[in-house]
DSSP file (Angstrom, degrees, kcal/mol; ACC not computed):
  #  RESIDUE AA STRUCTURE BP1 BP2  ACC     N-H-->O    O-->H-N    N-H-->O    O-->H-N    TCO  KAPPA ALPHA  PHI   PSI    X-CA   Y-CA   Z-CA
    1    1 A M              0   0    0      0, 0.0     2,-0.4     0, 0.0    51,-0.2   0.000 360.0 360.0 360.0 139.7   21.8   13.0   55.4
    2    2 A D  E     -A   51   0A   0     49,-3.1    49,-2.3    51,-0.1     2,-0.4  -0.804 360.0-145.8-115.7 153.0   18.4   11.3   55.3
    3    3 A Y  E     -A   50   0A   0     -2,-0.4     2,-0.3    47,-0.2    47,-0.2  -0.933  12.5-162.7-116.0 140.6   17.3    8.3   53.0
    4    4 A Y  E     -A   49   0A   0     45,-2.4    45,-1.8    -2,-0.4     2,-0.3  -0.924   9.2-172.9-123.5 150.6   13.8    7.8   51.6
    5    5 A V  E     +A   48   0A   0     -2,-0.3     2,-0.3    43,-0.2    43,-0.2  -0.934  23.8 153.1-141.7 109.4   12.2    4.8   50.2
    6    6 A K  E     -A   47   0A   0     41,-2.6    41,-3.4    -2,-0.3     2,-0.1  -0.996  39.9-124.1-143.7 146.3    8.8    5.2   48.6
    7    7 A S  E >>  -A   46   0A   0     -2,-0.3     3,-1.4    39,-0.2     4,-0.8  -0.465  44.0-102.2 -76.7 165.8    6.4    3.9   46.1
    8    8 A F  G >4 S+     0   0    0     37,-0.8     3,-1.3    35,-0.3    -1,-0.1   0.906 123.4  54.2 -56.3 -42.8    5.1    6.2   43.5
    9    9 A S  G 34 S+     0   0    0     34,-0.3    -1,-0.3     1,-0.3    34,-0.0   0.737 107.0  53.4 -67.9 -16.9    1.7    6.6   45.2
   10   10 A E  G <4 S+     0   0    0     -3,-1.4    -1,-0.3     2,-0.1     2,-0.2   0.582  86.6 102.0 -83.7 -14.1    3.6    7.7   48.5
   11   11 A L  S << S-     0   0    0     -3,-1.3     2,-0.1    -4,-0.8     3,-0.0  -0.522  70.8-130.9 -78.7 137.4    5.6   10.4   46.8
   12   12 A S     >  -     0   0    0     -2,-0.2     4,-2.1     1,-0.1     5,-0.2  -0.393  24.9-111.8 -72.9 164.2    4.4   13.9   47.2
   13   13 A T  H  > S+     0   0    0      2,-0.2     4,-2.6     1,-0.2     5,-0.2   0.926 122.0  51.5 -60.5 -50.5    4.0   16.1   44.2
   14   14 A K  H  > S+     0   0    0      1,-0.2     4,-2.4     2,-0.2     5,-0.2   0.934 110.7  49.3 -55.7 -49.6    7.1   18.2   45.5
   15   15 A E  H  > S+     0   0    0      1,-0.2     4,-1.8     2,-0.2    -1,-0.2   0.899 111.6  47.8 -56.7 -45.5    9.2   15.0   45.9
   16   16 A F  H  X S+     0   0    0     -4,-2.1     4,-3.3     1,-0.2     5,-0.3   0.910 110.6  51.4 -61.5 -47.2    8.4   13.8   42.6
   17   17 A Y  H  X S+     0   0    0     -4,-2.6     4,-2.4     1,-0.2    -2,-0.2   0.900 109.5  48.0 -58.0 -43.1    9.1   17.1   41.0
   18   18 A E  H  X S+     0   0    0     -4,-2.4     4,-1.8     2,-0.2    -1,-0.2   0.824 112.4  50.8 -68.5 -33.9   12.5   17.4   42.7
   19   19 A I  H  X S+     0   0    0     -4,-1.8     4,-2.5    -5,-0.2    -2,-0.2   0.966 113.1  45.3 -67.5 -53.5   13.4   13.8   41.6
   20   20 A A  H  X S+     0   0    0     -4,-3.3     4,-2.4     1,-0.2     5,-0.3   0.856 110.0  54.4 -65.5 -33.4   12.3   14.5   38.0
   21   21 A K  H  X S+     0   0    0     -4,-2.4     4,-2.6    -5,-0.3     5,-0.2   0.983 112.3  44.8 -63.0 -53.7   14.3   17.9   37.9
   22   22 A L  H  X S+     0   0    0     -4,-1.8     4,-1.9     1,-0.2     5,-0.3   0.917 113.6  49.4 -60.7 -43.4   17.5   16.2   39.0
   23   23 A R  H  X>S+     0   0    0     -4,-2.5     4,-2.3     1,-0.2     5,-0.5   0.881 114.5  44.4 -67.1 -37.0   17.0   13.3   36.5
   24   24 A I  I  X>S+     0   0    0     -4,-2.4     5,-2.4     3,-0.2     4,-1.4   0.891 109.1  55.2 -67.6 -39.3   16.4   15.6   33.6
   25   25 A A  I  <>S+     0   0    0     -4,-2.6     5,-2.8    -5,-0.3    -2,-0.2   0.918 121.8  29.8 -65.4 -38.2   19.2   17.9   34.5
   26   26 A V  I  <>S+     0   0    0     -4,-1.9     5,-2.0    -5,-0.2    -2,-0.2   0.954 126.2  37.1 -84.1 -57.1   21.7   15.0   34.4
   27   27 A F  I  <5S+     0   0    0     -4,-2.3     6,-0.3    -5,-0.3    -3,-0.2   0.785 131.9  22.7 -81.4 -23.5   20.4   12.4   32.0
   28   28 A V  I  <XS+     0   0    0     -4,-1.4     5,-1.3    -5,-0.5    -3,-0.2   0.825 133.5  29.6-102.7 -46.2   18.9   14.8   29.3
   29   29 A V  I > <S+     0   0    0     -5,-2.4     3,-1.2     3,-0.2    -3,-0.2   0.980 125.9  37.0 -83.7 -59.6   20.7   18.0   29.7
   30   30 A E  I 3 <S+     0   0    0     -5,-2.8    -3,-0.2     1,-0.3    -4,-0.2   0.901 125.0  40.8 -56.6 -44.5   24.1   17.1   31.1
   31   31 A Q  T 3 <S-     0   0    0     -5,-2.0    -1,-0.3    -6,-0.1    -2,-0.2   0.322 104.0-131.5 -85.4   9.6   24.5   14.0   29.0
   32   32 A T  T < 5 +     0   0    0     -3,-1.2    -3,-0.2     1,-0.2    -4,-0.1   0.893  59.3 140.3  35.0  60.0   22.9   15.7   26.0
   33   33 A C      < -     0   0    0     -5,-1.3     2,-0.7    -6,-0.3    -1,-0.2  -0.806  40.5-156.6-134.4  90.4   20.6   12.8   25.5
   34   34 A P        +     0   0    0      0, 0.0     2,-0.3     0, 0.0    -6,-0.1  -0.536  40.4 124.9 -72.2 109.6   17.1   13.8   24.5
   35   35 A Y  S    S-     0   0    0     -2,-0.7     2,-1.4    98,-0.0     3,-0.2  -0.959  72.4 -74.3-151.6 172.0   14.7   11.0   25.4
   36   36 A Q        +     0   0    0     -2,-0.3    -8,-0.0     1,-0.2     0, 0.0  -0.557  50.9 174.5 -62.1  85.9   11.4   10.3   27.4
   37   37 A E        +     0   0    0     -2,-1.4     2,-0.5     2,-0.1    -1,-0.2   0.913  63.2  60.0 -74.2 -44.0   12.9   10.5   30.8
   38   38 A I  S    S+     0   0    0     -3,-0.2     2,-0.2     2,-0.0   -18,-0.0  -0.751  79.2 164.3 -77.4 131.1    9.7   10.2   32.8
   39   39 A D    >   -     0   0    0     -2,-0.5     3,-1.5     0, 0.0     4,-0.4  -0.777  52.7 -86.3-143.0-178.2    8.2    6.9   31.8
   40   40 A A  G >  S+     0   0    0      1,-0.3     3,-0.6    -2,-0.2     4,-0.4   0.694 114.8  68.7 -71.0 -17.5    5.7    4.3   32.8
   41   41 A Y  G >> S+     0   0    0      1,-0.2     4,-1.1     2,-0.2     3,-0.5   0.655  82.0  73.1 -69.7 -18.7    8.0    2.6   35.0
   42   42 A D  G <4 S+     0   0    0     -3,-1.5    -1,-0.2     1,-0.2    -2,-0.2   0.818  93.5  57.7 -69.7 -24.4    8.0    5.5   37.5
   43   43 A E  G <4 S+     0   0    0     -3,-0.6   -35,-0.3    -4,-0.4   -34,-0.3   0.774 113.6  34.1 -69.7 -32.1    4.6    4.4   38.5
   44   44 A Q  T <4 S+     0   0    0     -3,-0.5    20,-0.4    -4,-0.4    -1,-0.2   0.462 100.4 105.4-107.8   1.3    5.5    0.9   39.5
   45   45 A A     <  -     0   0    0     -4,-1.1   -37,-0.8    -3,-0.1     2,-0.6  -0.393  68.5-129.0 -82.3 155.5    9.0    1.7   40.9
   46   46 A V  E     -AB   7  62A   0     16,-2.7    16,-2.8   -39,-0.2     2,-0.4  -0.939  33.2-146.4 -97.5 122.1   10.3    1.9   44.4
   47   47 A H  E     -AB   6  61A   0    -41,-3.4   -41,-2.6    -2,-0.6     2,-0.4  -0.792  16.8-173.8-101.3 132.5   12.0    5.3   44.6
   48   48 A I  E     +AB   5  60A   0     12,-2.8    12,-2.3    -2,-0.4     2,-0.3  -0.968  10.1 165.3-122.9 132.5   15.1    5.7   46.7
   49   49 A W  E     -AB   4  59A   0    -45,-1.8   -45,-2.4    -2,-0.4     2,-0.4  -0.997  31.2-136.3-152.0 160.1   16.9    9.0   47.4
   50   50 A M  E     -AB   3  58A   0      8,-2.5     7,-1.9    -2,-0.3     8,-1.3  -0.894  27.7-171.9-106.7 136.8   19.4   10.7   49.6
   51   51 A Q  E     -AB   2  56A   0    -49,-2.3   -49,-3.1    -2,-0.4     2,-0.5  -0.999  17.1-167.7-143.9 135.6   18.5   14.1   50.8
   52   52 A E  E >  S- B   0  55A   0      3,-2.7     3,-2.5    -2,-0.4     2,-0.2  -0.990  74.9 -44.5-119.8 118.5   20.5   16.9   52.7
   53   53 A R  T 3  S-     0   0    0     -2,-0.5   -51,-0.1     1,-0.3     0, 0.0  -0.392 126.0 -23.3  52.5-121.7   18.3   19.6   53.9
   54   54 A Q  T 3  S+     0   0    0     -2,-0.2     2,-0.5    -3,-0.1    -1,-0.3   0.330 118.7  97.3-102.5  11.4   16.0   20.4   50.9
   55   55 A T  E <   -B   52   0A   0     -3,-2.5    -3,-2.7    22,-0.0     2,-0.6  -0.881  65.5-143.4-108.3 127.9   18.4   19.0   48.3
   56   56 A I  E     +B   51   0A   0     -2,-0.5    -5,-0.3    -5,-0.2     3,-0.1  -0.703  22.5 175.5 -83.8 120.6   18.2   15.6   46.8
   57   57 A I  E     +     0   0A   0     -7,-1.9    20,-2.4    -2,-0.6     2,-0.3   0.627  62.3  20.2-104.6 -12.9   21.8   14.5   46.3
   58   58 A G  E     +BC  50  76A   0     -8,-1.3    -8,-2.5    18,-0.3     2,-0.3  -0.986  62.1 173.6-156.2 149.9   21.3   11.0   45.1
   59   59 A Y  E     +BC  49  75A   0     16,-2.6    16,-2.3    -2,-0.3     2,-0.3  -0.995   7.3 162.2-152.6 148.5   18.5    8.9   43.5
   60   60 A T  E     -B   48   0A   0    -12,-2.3   -12,-2.8    -2,-0.3     2,-0.3  -0.941  22.7-139.8-158.0 164.4   17.7    5.5   42.0
   61   61 A R  E     -BC  47  72A   0     11,-2.3    11,-2.4    -2,-0.3     2,-0.4  -0.975   9.2-147.7-128.4 143.0   14.6    3.5   41.3
   62   62 A I  E     -BC  46  71A   0    -16,-2.8   -16,-2.7    -2,-0.3     2,-0.5  -0.908  11.1-166.7-110.5 135.6   13.9   -0.2   41.7
   63   63 A I  E     - C   0  70A   0      7,-3.1     7,-2.6    -2,-0.4     2,-0.6  -0.971  15.8-140.4-136.4 124.5   11.6   -2.1   39.5
   64   64 A D  E     - C   0  69A   0     -2,-0.5     5,-0.2   -20,-0.4     3,-0.1  -0.661  15.9-176.0 -77.2 113.4   10.3   -5.6   40.1
   65   65 A Q        -     0   0    0      3,-2.4     2,-1.8    -2,-0.6     3,-0.3  -0.060  44.8-111.1-107.9  34.1   10.2   -7.6   36.8
   66   66 A D  S    S+     0   0    0      1,-0.2    -1,-0.1    38,-0.0     3,-0.0  -0.553 110.0  26.0  81.2 -82.0    8.5  -10.8   38.1
   67   67 A T  S    S+     0   0    0     -2,-1.8     2,-0.3    -3,-0.1    -1,-0.2   0.621 133.0  27.2 -92.9 -11.8   11.5  -13.2   37.8
   68   68 A T        -     0   0    0     -3,-0.3    -3,-2.4    36,-0.2     2,-0.3  -0.879  69.2-138.1-136.2 169.1   14.2  -10.5   38.1
   69   69 A V  E     -Cd  64 106A   0     36,-2.0    38,-2.2    -2,-0.3     2,-0.3  -0.968  19.4-171.4-129.8 146.9   14.6   -7.2   39.7
   70   70 A T  E     -C   63   0A   0     -7,-2.6    -7,-3.1    -2,-0.3     2,-0.4  -0.902   6.6-162.9-130.4 160.8   16.3   -4.1   38.1
   71   71 A F  E     +C   62   0A   0     -2,-0.3    38,-0.4    -9,-0.3     2,-0.3  -0.995  19.2 152.3-139.1 154.2   17.3   -0.7   39.2
   72   72 A G  E     +C   61   0A   0    -11,-2.4   -11,-2.3    -2,-0.4     3,-0.1  -0.913  39.1  72.9-160.5-174.1   18.3    2.4   37.2
   73   73 A R  E     +     0   0A   0     -2,-0.3     2,-0.3     1,-0.2    -1,-0.1   0.843  60.0 179.4  58.8  36.3   18.5    6.1   37.0
   74   74 A V  E     +     0   0A   0     -3,-0.1     2,-0.3   -14,-0.1    -1,-0.2  -0.541   9.5 165.3 -70.8 129.7   21.2    6.0   39.4
   75   75 A I  E     -C   59   0A   0    -16,-2.3   -16,-2.6    -2,-0.3     2,-0.4  -0.997  32.1-162.2-155.3 141.8   22.4    9.5   40.0
   76   76 A I  E     -C   58   0A   0     -2,-0.3   -18,-0.3   -18,-0.2     5,-0.1  -1.000  42.9-103.4-122.6 128.0   24.4   11.6   42.2
   77   77 A H    >   -     0   0    0    -20,-2.4     3,-2.3    -2,-0.4     4,-0.5  -0.166  29.8-121.6 -45.7 132.6   23.8   15.4   42.2
   78   78 A P  G >  S+     0   0    0      0, 0.0     3,-0.5     0, 0.0    -1,-0.1   0.763 110.7  55.9 -57.8 -29.7   26.6   17.1   40.3
   79   79 A D  G 3  S+     0   0    0      1,-0.2    -2,-0.1     3,-0.0   -22,-0.0   0.573 110.2  46.9 -75.7  -6.7   27.6   19.3   43.3
   80   80 A H  G X  S+     0   0    0     -3,-2.3     3,-0.7   -23,-0.1     5,-0.3   0.345  81.4 123.6-121.8   6.7   28.1   16.2   45.4
   81   81 A R  T <   +     0   0    0     -3,-0.5    -4,-0.0    -4,-0.5   -24,-0.0  -0.266  60.3  39.9 -62.1 149.4   30.1   14.0   43.2
   82   82 A G  T 3  S+     0   0    0      1,-0.0    -1,-0.2    -2,-0.0    -3,-0.0   0.535  84.6 100.7  88.9   7.1   33.5   12.6   44.3
   83   83 A K  S <  S-     0   0    0     -3,-0.7    -2,-0.1     0, 0.0    -1,-0.0   0.166  97.9-106.9-110.9  11.6   32.4   11.9   47.9
   84   84 A Q  S  > S+     0   0    0      1,-0.1     4,-1.4     3,-0.1     3,-0.3   0.691  78.4 135.3  78.5  14.6   31.8    8.1   47.6
   85   85 A L  H  >  +     0   0    0     -5,-0.3     4,-2.9     1,-0.2     5,-0.2   0.826  62.6  65.2 -81.2 -22.2   27.9    8.8   47.8
   86   86 A G  H  > S+     0   0    0      2,-0.2     4,-2.7     1,-0.2    -1,-0.2   0.927 100.4  50.2 -52.2 -46.1   27.4    6.3   44.9
   87   87 A N  H  > S+     0   0    0     -3,-0.3     4,-3.0     2,-0.2     5,-0.3   0.953 111.0  47.7 -57.6 -52.0   28.6    3.6   47.1
   88   88 A Q  H  X S+     0   0    0     -4,-1.4     4,-2.6     1,-0.2     5,-0.2   0.950 114.0  48.9 -58.9 -47.4   26.2    4.6   49.9
   89   89 A L  H  X S+     0   0    0     -4,-2.9     4,-2.6     1,-0.2    -1,-0.2   0.917 111.6  46.4 -59.7 -44.9   23.4    4.9   47.4
   90   90 A L  H  X S+     0   0    0     -4,-2.7     4,-2.8    -5,-0.2    -1,-0.2   0.880 110.5  53.4 -66.0 -37.5   24.0    1.6   45.8
   91   91 A E  H  X S+     0   0    0     -4,-3.0     4,-1.9     2,-0.2    -2,-0.2   0.915 111.2  47.1 -61.1 -42.0   24.3   -0.2   49.3
   92   92 A K  H  X S+     0   0    0     -4,-2.6     4,-2.2    -5,-0.3    -2,-0.2   0.933 112.8  50.2 -62.1 -47.3   21.0    1.3   50.3
   93   93 A T  H  X S+     0   0    0     -4,-2.6     4,-2.5     1,-0.2     5,-0.2   0.949 111.4  46.4 -59.4 -48.3   19.5    0.2   47.0
   94   94 A L  H  X S+     0   0    0     -4,-2.8     4,-2.2     1,-0.2    -1,-0.2   0.858 109.0  56.6 -68.4 -28.9   20.7   -3.4   47.3
   95   95 A A  H  X S+     0   0    0     -4,-1.9     4,-1.0     2,-0.2    -1,-0.2   0.828 108.7  47.9 -70.6 -31.7   19.5   -3.5   51.0
   96   96 A V  H  X S+     0   0    0     -4,-2.2     4,-3.0     2,-0.2     5,-0.3   0.873 108.3  51.7 -67.9 -35.7   16.0   -2.6   49.8
   97   97 A I  H  X S+     0   0    0     -4,-2.5     4,-2.7    -5,-0.2    -2,-0.2   0.937 110.0  50.1 -67.0 -44.9   16.0   -5.1   47.1
   98   98 A K  H  < S+     0   0    0     -4,-2.2    -1,-0.2    -5,-0.2    -2,-0.2   0.795 117.1  42.5 -66.4 -23.7   17.1   -7.9   49.7
   99   99 A T  H  < S+     0   0    0     -4,-1.0    -2,-0.2    -5,-0.2    -1,-0.2   0.896 127.7  25.1 -85.6 -43.0   14.3   -6.8   52.0
  100  100 A Q  H  < S+     0   0    0     -4,-3.0    -3,-0.2     1,-0.2    -2,-0.2   0.688 135.2  25.2-102.9 -17.0   11.4   -6.3   49.6
  101  101 A M  S >< S+     0   0    0     -4,-2.7     3,-0.9    -5,-0.3    -1,-0.2  -0.354  82.0 173.8-138.5  58.2   12.3   -8.5   46.7
  102  102 A P  T 3   +     0   0    0      0, 0.0    -4,-0.1     0, 0.0    -3,-0.1  -0.207  55.9  25.7 -73.3 161.5   14.5  -11.2   48.0
  103  103 A D  T 3  S+     0   0    0      1,-0.2    41,-0.2    40,-0.1    -5,-0.1   0.635  90.7 116.7  65.9  19.3   15.8  -14.3   46.2
  104  104 A K    <   -     0   0    0     -3,-0.9    41,-0.3    -7,-0.1    -1,-0.2  -0.934  66.9-118.8-114.4 142.9   15.6  -12.7   42.8
  105  105 A P        -     0   0    0      0, 0.0   -36,-2.0     0, 0.0     2,-0.5  -0.435  25.3-130.8 -71.0 156.3   18.6  -12.0   40.6
  106  106 A I  E     -dE  69 142A   0     36,-2.7    36,-2.3   -38,-0.2     2,-0.5  -0.916  22.5-174.6-103.8 124.2   19.3   -8.4   39.7
  107  107 A V  E     - E   0 141A   0    -38,-2.2     2,-0.3    -2,-0.5   -36,-0.2  -0.979   9.5-177.3-126.2 130.4   19.9   -7.5   36.0
  108  108 A I  E     - E   0 140A   0     32,-3.1    32,-2.5    -2,-0.5     2,-0.7  -0.900  33.1-136.1-126.3 151.6   20.9   -3.9   35.2
  109  109 A S  E     - E   0 139A   0    -38,-0.4     2,-0.3    -2,-0.3    30,-0.2  -0.919  41.8-174.6-105.4 101.4   21.6   -1.9   32.1
  110  110 A A  E     - E   0 138A   0     28,-2.8    28,-2.3    -2,-0.7     2,-0.2  -0.726  34.3-102.9-105.1 145.4   24.9   -0.1   33.4
  111  111 A Q  E >   - E   0 137A   0     -2,-0.3     3,-2.4    26,-0.2    26,-0.3  -0.508  38.6-120.2 -61.2 138.0   26.8    2.6   31.6
  112  112 A A  G >  S+     0   0    0     24,-2.2     3,-1.2     1,-0.3     4,-0.2   0.750 108.9  63.2 -62.0 -24.5   29.8    0.7   30.2
  113  113 A H  G 3  S+     0   0    0     23,-0.4    -1,-0.3     1,-0.2     3,-0.3   0.633  98.4  58.4 -77.3  -7.1   32.4    3.0   32.2
  114  114 A L  G <>  +     0   0    0     -3,-2.4     4,-2.6     1,-0.2     5,-0.3   0.212  68.3 110.0-107.0  17.0   30.9    1.7   35.4
  115  115 A V  H <> S+     0   0    0     -3,-1.2     4,-1.6     1,-0.2    -1,-0.2   0.878  82.0  46.6 -55.1 -43.7   31.5   -2.0   34.9
  116  116 A D  H  > S+     0   0    0     -3,-0.3     4,-0.9     2,-0.2    -1,-0.2   0.844 108.7  54.8 -71.5 -33.4   34.2   -2.0   37.6
  117  117 A F  H >4 S+     0   0    0      1,-0.2     3,-0.6     2,-0.2    -2,-0.2   0.940 113.6  40.2 -63.3 -46.6   32.1   -0.1   40.1
  118  118 A Y  H ><>S+     0   0    0     -4,-2.6     5,-1.7     1,-0.2     3,-1.4   0.791 106.7  66.0 -68.6 -27.3   29.3   -2.5   39.8
  119  119 A G  H ><5S+     0   0    0     -4,-1.6     3,-1.1    -5,-0.3    -1,-0.2   0.756  90.4  62.1 -64.1 -26.5   31.7   -5.3   39.8
  120  120 A T  T <<5S+     0   0    0     -4,-0.9    -1,-0.3    -3,-0.6    -2,-0.2   0.586 102.0  55.0 -74.9  -7.5   32.8   -4.7   43.3
  121  121 A Y  T < 5S-     0   0    0     -3,-1.4    -1,-0.2    -4,-0.2    -2,-0.2   0.275 129.8 -93.6-105.8   6.8   29.2   -5.4   44.3
  122  122 A G  T < 5S+     0   0    0     -3,-1.1     2,-0.4     1,-0.3    21,-0.3   0.458  78.0 140.3 100.6   3.4   29.1   -8.7   42.7
  123  123 A F      < -     0   0    0     -5,-1.7    -1,-0.3    19,-0.1    19,-0.2  -0.662  31.3-163.3 -86.4 136.3   27.6   -7.8   39.2
  124  124 A V  E     -F  141   0A   0     17,-2.7    17,-2.8    -2,-0.4     2,-0.1  -0.889  26.6-103.5-115.7 143.8   29.1   -9.6   36.2
  125  125 A P  E     +F  140   0A   0      0, 0.0    15,-0.3     0, 0.0     3,-0.1  -0.444  34.3 175.4 -61.7 137.1   28.8   -8.6   32.5
  126  126 A V        +     0   0    0     13,-2.6     2,-0.3    -2,-0.1    14,-0.2   0.250  62.4  38.8-128.1   7.8   26.2  -10.8   30.6
  127  127 A S  S    S-     0   0    0     12,-0.8     2,-0.2     3,-0.0     3,-0.1  -0.894  82.5-100.2-144.5 175.9   26.3   -8.9   27.3
  128  128 A D        -     0   0    0     -2,-0.3    11,-0.5     1,-0.1     2,-0.2  -0.480  60.6 -81.6 -85.8 166.1   28.5   -7.2   24.9
  129  129 A V        +     0   0    0     -2,-0.2     2,-0.3     9,-0.1     9,-0.2  -0.496  57.4 175.2 -69.5 142.2   28.5   -3.3   25.0
  130  130 A Y  E     -G  137   0A   0      7,-2.7     7,-3.1    -2,-0.2     2,-0.5  -0.934  31.8-101.3-139.0 163.6   25.6   -1.7   23.1
  131  131 A L  E     -G  136   0A   0     -2,-0.3     2,-0.4     5,-0.2     7,-0.0  -0.800  28.2-176.9 -93.7 135.9   24.3    1.7   22.7
  132  132 A E  E >  S-G  135   0A   0      3,-2.2     3,-1.5    -2,-0.5    -2,-0.0  -0.982  83.7 -18.5-123.8 111.1   21.4    3.0   24.6
  133  133 A D  T 3  S-     0   0    0     -2,-0.4    -1,-0.1     1,-0.3    -2,-0.0   0.861 127.7 -56.7  41.0  47.2   20.4    6.5   23.6
  134  134 A D  T 3  S+     0   0    0      1,-0.2    -1,-0.3  -101,-0.0    -3,-0.1   0.603 116.6 115.6  65.9  17.2   23.9    6.8   22.1
  135  135 A I  E <  S- G   0 132A   0     -3,-1.5    -3,-2.2  -102,-0.0    -1,-0.2  -0.965  74.1-112.3-114.4 127.9   25.5    5.9   25.3
  136  136 A P  E     + G   0 131A   0      0, 0.0   -24,-2.2     0, 0.0   -23,-0.4  -0.420  45.3 173.9 -64.8 131.7   27.6    2.7   25.7
  137  137 A H  E     -EG 111 130A   0     -7,-3.1    -7,-2.7   -26,-0.3     2,-0.3  -0.828  18.7-162.0-133.9 165.8   25.8    0.4   28.1
  138  138 A I  E     -E  110   0A   0    -28,-2.3   -28,-2.8    -2,-0.3     2,-0.3  -0.973  23.4-122.6-147.9 135.2   26.4   -3.3   29.2
  139  139 A R  E     -E  109   0A   0    -11,-0.5   -13,-2.6    -2,-0.3   -12,-0.8  -0.691  34.5-174.3 -78.3 141.4   23.9   -5.7   30.9
  140  140 A M  E     -EF 108 125A   0    -32,-2.5   -32,-3.1    -2,-0.3     2,-0.3  -0.962   7.7-154.5-133.8 149.4   25.2   -7.0   34.2
  141  141 A R  E     -EF 107 124A   0    -17,-2.8   -17,-2.7    -2,-0.3     2,-0.4  -0.955  11.5-169.6-129.3 150.2   23.8   -9.5   36.6
  142  142 A K  E     -E  106   0A   0    -36,-2.3   -36,-2.7    -2,-0.3   -19,-0.1  -0.985  25.4-133.4-131.3 117.6   23.9  -10.2   40.3
  143  143 A E        -     0   0    0     -2,-0.4   -37,-0.1   -21,-0.3   -39,-0.1  -0.071  51.1 -51.8 -66.9 174.0   22.5  -13.6   41.5
  144  144 A R              0   0    0    -41,-0.2    -1,-0.2     1,-0.1   -46,-0.0  -0.020 360.0 360.0 -51.0 147.9   20.3  -13.8   44.6
  145  145 A Q              0   0    0    -41,-0.3    -1,-0.1    -3,-0.1    -2,-0.1   0.436 360.0 360.0 -78.3 360.0   21.4  -12.2   47.7
């Protein structure tokens, strides 16, 4: 499995197409959540993905927000779930943040059912559960690394 870390300007058209296709398949179609999946944050984000042969099997994006950093669009391809790949993707994401954006707290909007998963990486809830696109979410924070 290969890992890639690229800014938007470094992505090829094919890479961004494959990323967008996976994100839309899961976040819009699978989760039946119609929303503007491709947004302005894509242009400023650091894009991280895991690829096996020609298939993107995991993806996330990191966004520097000046005083904090966030990541989102965390996804594992449906055909590759249940293999602990989410752990590998999150570890790689945190390593990139530590290298490229050190000393900033990380604040995420996590799907509420993933509180324990993110908790194992030092994230703590800092809000009540709220609806984002009709899906329960919770804001979580991890202090500087």
